TORKOL-4160 file (C-alpha; in steps of 0.2 Angstrom, whole numbers, padded with zeros to 4 digits, m for minus):
219
<pt num="1" X="0000" Y="0000" Z="0000"/>
<pt num="2" X="0014" Y="0012" Z="0004"/>
<pt num="3" X="0022" Y="0009" Z="m0014"/>
<pt num="4" X="0005" Y="0013" Z="m0022"/>
<pt num="5" X="0003" Y="0028" Z="m0011"/>
<pt num="6" X="0021" Y="0033" Z="m0016"/>
<pt num="7" X="0018" Y="0031" Z="m0034"/>
<pt num="8" X="0001" Y="0041" Z="m0032"/>
<pt num="9" X="0011" Y="0055" Z="m0024"/>
<pt num="10" X="0024" Y="0054" Z="m0038"/>
<pt num="11" X="0010" Y="0055" Z="m0051"/>
<pt num="12" X="0001" Y="0069" Z="m0042"/>
<pt num="13" X="0018" Y="0079" Z="m0041"/>
<pt num="14" X="0022" Y="0075" Z="m0059"/>
<pt num="15" X="0021" Y="0088" Z="m0073"/>
<pt num="16" X="0013" Y="0087" Z="m0091"/>
<pt num="17" X="0029" Y="0078" Z="m0098"/>
<pt num="18" X="0028" Y="0063" Z="m0085"/>
<pt num="19" X="0010" Y="0062" Z="m0087"/>
<pt num="20" X="0011" Y="0061" Z="m0106"/>
<pt num="21" X="0024" Y="0047" Z="m0105"/>
<pt num="22" X="0013" Y="0037" Z="m0093"/>
<pt num="23" X="m0002" Y="0039" Z="m0103"/>
<pt num="24" X="0007" Y="0035" Z="m0119"/>
<pt num="25" X="0014" Y="0019" Z="m0112"/>
<pt num="26" X="m0004" Y="0014" Z="m0106"/>
<pt num="27" X="m0011" Y="0017" Z="m0123"/>
<pt num="28" X="0003" Y="0007" Z="m0131"/>
<pt num="29" X="0000" Y="m0007" Z="m0119"/>
<pt num="30" X="m0019" Y="m0008" Z="m0122"/>
<pt num="31" X="m0016" Y="m0007" Z="m0141"/>
<pt num="32" X="m0003" Y="m0021" Z="m0140"/>
<pt num="33" X="m0014" Y="m0032" Z="m0130"/>
<pt num="34" X="m0029" Y="m0029" Z="m0141"/>
<pt num="35" X="m0019" Y="m0034" Z="m0156"/>
<pt num="36" X="m0011" Y="m0049" Z="m0148"/>
<pt num="37" X="m0028" Y="m0056" Z="m0143"/>
<pt num="38" X="m0036" Y="m0052" Z="m0160"/>
<pt num="39" X="m0021" Y="m0059" Z="m0170"/>
<pt num="40" X="m0019" Y="m0074" Z="m0160"/>
<pt num="41" X="m0038" Y="m0079" Z="m0164"/>
<pt num="42" X="m0037" Y="m0073" Z="m0182"/>
<pt num="43" X="m0021" Y="m0083" Z="m0186"/>
<pt num="44" X="m0026" Y="m0098" Z="m0178"/>
<pt num="45" X="m0043" Y="m0098" Z="m0187"/>
<pt num="46" X="m0034" Y="m0094" Z="m0204"/>
<pt num="47" X="m0021" Y="m0108" Z="m0201"/>
<pt num="48" X="m0035" Y="m0121" Z="m0198"/>
<pt num="49" X="m0046" Y="m0114" Z="m0213"/>
<pt num="50" X="m0031" Y="m0115" Z="m0225"/>
<pt num="51" X="m0027" Y="m0133" Z="m0220"/>
<pt num="52" X="m0045" Y="m0138" Z="m0222"/>
<pt num="53" X="m0049" Y="m0128" Z="m0237"/>
<pt num="54" X="m0034" Y="m0134" Z="m0248"/>
<pt num="55" X="m0039" Y="m0152" Z="m0244"/>
<pt num="56" X="m0057" Y="m0149" Z="m0248"/>
<pt num="57" X="m0054" Y="m0140" Z="m0264"/>
<pt num="58" X="m0043" Y="m0153" Z="m0271"/>
<pt num="59" X="m0055" Y="m0167" Z="m0266"/>
<pt num="60" X="m0069" Y="m0159" Z="m0276"/>
<pt num="61" X="m0075" Y="m0166" Z="m0293"/>
<pt num="62" X="m0072" Y="m0150" Z="m0302"/>
<pt num="63" X="m0066" Y="m0132" Z="m0299"/>
<pt num="64" X="m0084" Y="m0125" Z="m0297"/>
<pt num="65" X="m0087" Y="m0138" Z="m0283"/>
<pt num="66" X="m0070" Y="m0134" Z="m0275"/>
<pt num="67" X="m0074" Y="m0116" Z="m0275"/>
<pt num="68" X="m0091" Y="m0119" Z="m0267"/>
<pt num="69" X="m0082" Y="m0128" Z="m0253"/>
<pt num="70" X="m0070" Y="m0114" Z="m0250"/>
<pt num="71" X="m0085" Y="m0102" Z="m0248"/>
<pt num="72" X="m0090" Y="m0112" Z="m0232"/>
<pt num="73" X="m0073" Y="m0115" Z="m0226"/>
<pt num="74" X="m0062" Y="m0099" Z="m0230"/>
<pt num="75" X="m0068" Y="m0087" Z="m0216"/>
<pt num="76" X="m0053" Y="m0075" Z="m0218"/>
<pt num="77" X="m0055" Y="m0075" Z="m0237"/>
<pt num="78" X="m0037" Y="m0079" Z="m0241"/>
<pt num="79" X="m0040" Y="m0094" Z="m0252"/>
<pt num="80" X="m0055" Y="m0089" Z="m0262"/>
<pt num="81" X="m0045" Y="m0074" Z="m0270"/>
<pt num="82" X="m0032" Y="m0086" Z="m0277"/>
<pt num="83" X="m0045" Y="m0097" Z="m0285"/>
<pt num="84" X="m0054" Y="m0082" Z="m0292"/>
<pt num="85" X="m0038" Y="m0075" Z="m0299"/>
<pt num="86" X="m0034" Y="m0092" Z="m0307"/>
<pt num="87" X="m0051" Y="m0093" Z="m0315"/>
<pt num="88" X="m0053" Y="m0075" Z="m0321"/>
<pt num="89" X="m0056" Y="m0072" Z="m0339"/>
<pt num="90" X="m0048" Y="m0056" Z="m0345"/>
<pt num="91" X="m0059" Y="m0044" Z="m0355"/>
<pt num="92" X="m0056" Y="m0044" Z="m0373"/>
<pt num="93" X="m0044" Y="m0030" Z="m0380"/>
<pt num="94" X="m0034" Y="m0029" Z="m0364"/>
<pt num="95" X="m0015" Y="m0033" Z="m0361"/>
<pt num="96" X="m0021" Y="m0049" Z="m0352"/>
<pt num="97" X="m0027" Y="m0056" Z="m0368"/>
<pt num="98" X="m0011" Y="m0054" Z="m0377"/>
<pt num="99" X="0002" Y="m0068" Z="m0377"/>
<pt num="100" X="0012" Y="m0074" Z="m0362"/>
<pt num="101" X="m0004" Y="m0080" Z="m0353"/>
<pt num="102" X="0007" Y="m0089" Z="m0340"/>
<pt num="103" X="0015" Y="m0073" Z="m0335"/>
<pt num="104" X="m0002" Y="m0064" Z="m0334"/>
<pt num="105" X="m0009" Y="m0079" Z="m0323"/>
<pt num="106" X="0007" Y="m0078" Z="m0312"/>
<pt num="107" X="0004" Y="m0059" Z="m0310"/>
<pt num="108" X="m0014" Y="m0061" Z="m0304"/>
<pt num="109" X="m0010" Y="m0075" Z="m0292"/>
<pt num="110" X="0004" Y="m0065" Z="m0285"/>
<pt num="111" X="m0007" Y="m0050" Z="m0282"/>
<pt num="112" X="m0020" Y="m0061" Z="m0274"/>
<pt num="113" X="m0007" Y="m0069" Z="m0263"/>
<pt num="114" X="0000" Y="m0052" Z="m0257"/>
<pt num="115" X="m0017" Y="m0046" Z="m0253"/>
<pt num="116" X="m0020" Y="m0061" Z="m0242"/>
<pt num="117" X="m0003" Y="m0060" Z="m0234"/>
<pt num="118" X="m0006" Y="m0041" Z="m0230"/>
<pt num="119" X="m0022" Y="m0046" Z="m0221"/>
<pt num="120" X="m0013" Y="m0059" Z="m0211"/>
<pt num="121" X="0001" Y="m0047" Z="m0207"/>
<pt num="122" X="m0010" Y="m0033" Z="m0202"/>
<pt num="123" X="m0005" Y="m0026" Z="m0184"/>
<pt num="124" X="0012" Y="m0032" Z="m0185"/>
<pt num="125" X="0019" Y="m0015" Z="m0187"/>
<pt num="126" X="0011" Y="m0009" Z="m0171"/>
<pt num="127" X="0019" Y="m0023" Z="m0161"/>
<pt num="128" X="0036" Y="m0020" Z="m0169"/>
<pt num="129" X="0035" Y="m0002" Z="m0165"/>
<pt num="130" X="0029" Y="m0005" Z="m0147"/>
<pt num="131" X="0043" Y="m0017" Z="m0144"/>
<pt num="132" X="0056" Y="m0006" Z="m0151"/>
<pt num="133" X="0051" Y="0011" Z="m0143"/>
<pt num="134" X="0042" Y="0007" Z="m0127"/>
<pt num="135" X="0059" Y="0004" Z="m0117"/>
<pt num="136" X="0066" Y="0021" Z="m0123"/>
<pt num="137" X="0050" Y="0030" Z="m0119"/>
<pt num="138" X="0050" Y="0022" Z="m0101"/>
<pt num="139" X="0068" Y="0027" Z="m0100"/>
<pt num="140" X="0064" Y="0045" Z="m0105"/>
<pt num="141" X="0051" Y="0045" Z="m0092"/>
<pt num="142" X="0063" Y="0039" Z="m0079"/>
<pt num="143" X="0076" Y="0052" Z="m0083"/>
<pt num="144" X="0063" Y="0066" Z="m0083"/>
<pt num="145" X="0055" Y="0060" Z="m0067"/>
<pt num="146" X="0072" Y="0060" Z="m0059"/>
<pt num="147" X="0076" Y="0077" Z="m0065"/>
<pt num="148" X="0060" Y="0084" Z="m0060"/>
<pt num="149" X="0062" Y="0076" Z="m0042"/>
<pt num="150" X="0079" Y="0083" Z="m0040"/>
<pt num="151" X="0074" Y="0100" Z="m0046"/>
<pt num="152" X="0060" Y="0100" Z="m0033"/>
<pt num="153" X="0072" Y="0094" Z="m0019"/>
<pt num="154" X="0085" Y="0107" Z="m0024"/>
<pt num="155" X="0073" Y="0121" Z="m0020"/>
<pt num="156" X="0070" Y="0114" Z="m0002"/>
<pt num="157" X="0082" Y="0114" Z="0013"/>
<pt num="158" X="0092" Y="0100" Z="0019"/>
<pt num="159" X="0093" Y="0088" Z="0004"/>
<pt num="160" X="0097" Y="0071" Z="0011"/>
<pt num="161" X="0099" Y="0054" Z="0003"/>
<pt num="162" X="0082" Y="0049" Z="0011"/>
<pt num="163" X="0073" Y="0063" Z="0002"/>
<pt num="164" X="0082" Y="0058" Z="m0015"/>
<pt num="165" X="0079" Y="0039" Z="m0014"/>
<pt num="166" X="0060" Y="0040" Z="m0014"/>
<pt num="167" X="0057" Y="0051" Z="m0029"/>
<pt num="168" X="0071" Y="0042" Z="m0039"/>
<pt num="169" X="0064" Y="0025" Z="m0035"/>
<pt num="170" X="0047" Y="0031" Z="m0040"/>
<pt num="171" X="0053" Y="0038" Z="m0056"/>
<pt num="172" X="0061" Y="0021" Z="m0060"/>
<pt num="173" X="0043" Y="0014" Z="m0062"/>
<pt num="174" X="0043" Y="0021" Z="m0079"/>
<pt num="175" X="0058" Y="0010" Z="m0085"/>
<pt num="176" X="0049" Y="m0005" Z="m0078"/>
<pt num="177" X="0033" Y="0000" Z="m0086"/>
<pt num="178" X="0042" Y="0002" Z="m0103"/>
<pt num="179" X="0049" Y="m0015" Z="m0102"/>
<pt num="180" X="0032" Y="m0022" Z="m0096"/>
<pt num="181" X="0024" Y="m0015" Z="m0112"/>
<pt num="182" X="0038" Y="m0020" Z="m0124"/>
<pt num="183" X="0041" Y="m0038" Z="m0119"/>
<pt num="184" X="0024" Y="m0045" Z="m0123"/>
<pt num="185" X="0024" Y="m0035" Z="m0140"/>
<pt num="186" X="0041" Y="m0042" Z="m0145"/>
<pt num="187" X="0036" Y="m0060" Z="m0140"/>
<pt num="188" X="0020" Y="m0059" Z="m0149"/>
<pt num="189" X="0028" Y="m0051" Z="m0165"/>
<pt num="190" X="0040" Y="m0066" Z="m0166"/>
<pt num="191" X="0026" Y="m0079" Z="m0163"/>
<pt num="192" X="0015" Y="m0071" Z="m0175"/>
<pt num="193" X="0028" Y="m0069" Z="m0188"/>
<pt num="194" X="0032" Y="m0088" Z="m0188"/>
<pt num="195" X="0013" Y="m0092" Z="m0190"/>
<pt num="196" X="0011" Y="m0080" Z="m0204"/>
<pt num="197" X="0026" Y="m0088" Z="m0213"/>
<pt num="198" X="0018" Y="m0105" Z="m0211"/>
<pt num="199" X="0002" Y="m0098" Z="m0219"/>
<pt num="200" X="0012" Y="m0090" Z="m0232"/>
<pt num="201" X="0020" Y="m0106" Z="m0237"/>
<pt num="202" X="0004" Y="m0115" Z="m0238"/>
<pt num="203" X="m0004" Y="m0101" Z="m0249"/>
<pt num="204" X="0011" Y="m0101" Z="m0260"/>
<pt num="205" X="0010" Y="m0119" Z="m0263"/>
<pt num="206" X="m0009" Y="m0118" Z="m0267"/>
<pt num="207" X="m0006" Y="m0104" Z="m0279"/>
<pt num="208" X="0007" Y="m0114" Z="m0288"/>
<pt num="209" X="m0004" Y="m0129" Z="m0290"/>
<pt num="210" X="m0018" Y="m0118" Z="m0296"/>
<pt num="211" X="m0006" Y="m0110" Z="m0309"/>
<pt num="212" X="m0001" Y="m0127" Z="m0315"/>
<pt num="213" X="m0019" Y="m0133" Z="m0316"/>
<pt num="214" X="m0024" Y="m0118" Z="m0327"/>
<pt num="215" X="m0009" Y="m0120" Z="m0338"/>
<pt num="216" X="m0012" Y="m0138" Z="m0341"/>
<pt num="217" X="m0031" Y="m0134" Z="m0345"/>
<pt num="218" X="m0026" Y="m0122" Z="m0359"/>
<pt num="219" X="m0013" Y="m0133" Z="m0367"/>
């Protein structure tokens, strides 16, 4: 209780800079945890849907039936755009109707693949930015808090080590807070990066197989 009261006293005596640092770390922490929980759920669902969807598509009797199965399975819509890109019939009179159909098909599949990966990677920048900047923001808050505390003590009489230790110790809370915000963000970023890479490998394999299927059908 004394520690909480000490921090409350430190916060009440802080200026606008220390308050801004504290609120910024709080906002970064809340944002990170929202993204961690949301992306953990999304990537788990997408991974399961990719595995089920690819197997269901290739076990269908024809492409139309396979696409119909994906409609019910692909909840994150990362497989369907690949199938639609492979089946797309270019409008007459466009560059896509010119020779090098294989290159045009590759381009459409690549664009669809990149769009799906961008959806799976959404929020990674926030986690990376939080993990890399939160410790320095916390350190800045500590330095500023110590400076503010020492400045206030210098105006008083009889500066002693006891009067310095309390404010300095309270200011170090900002450093701990910065680390507490950054560590979950960094760990989540690494874990999610590995999961996205696994999904990317599955999607690239599916896109390659679709390309080969379409090229064989046109020969």
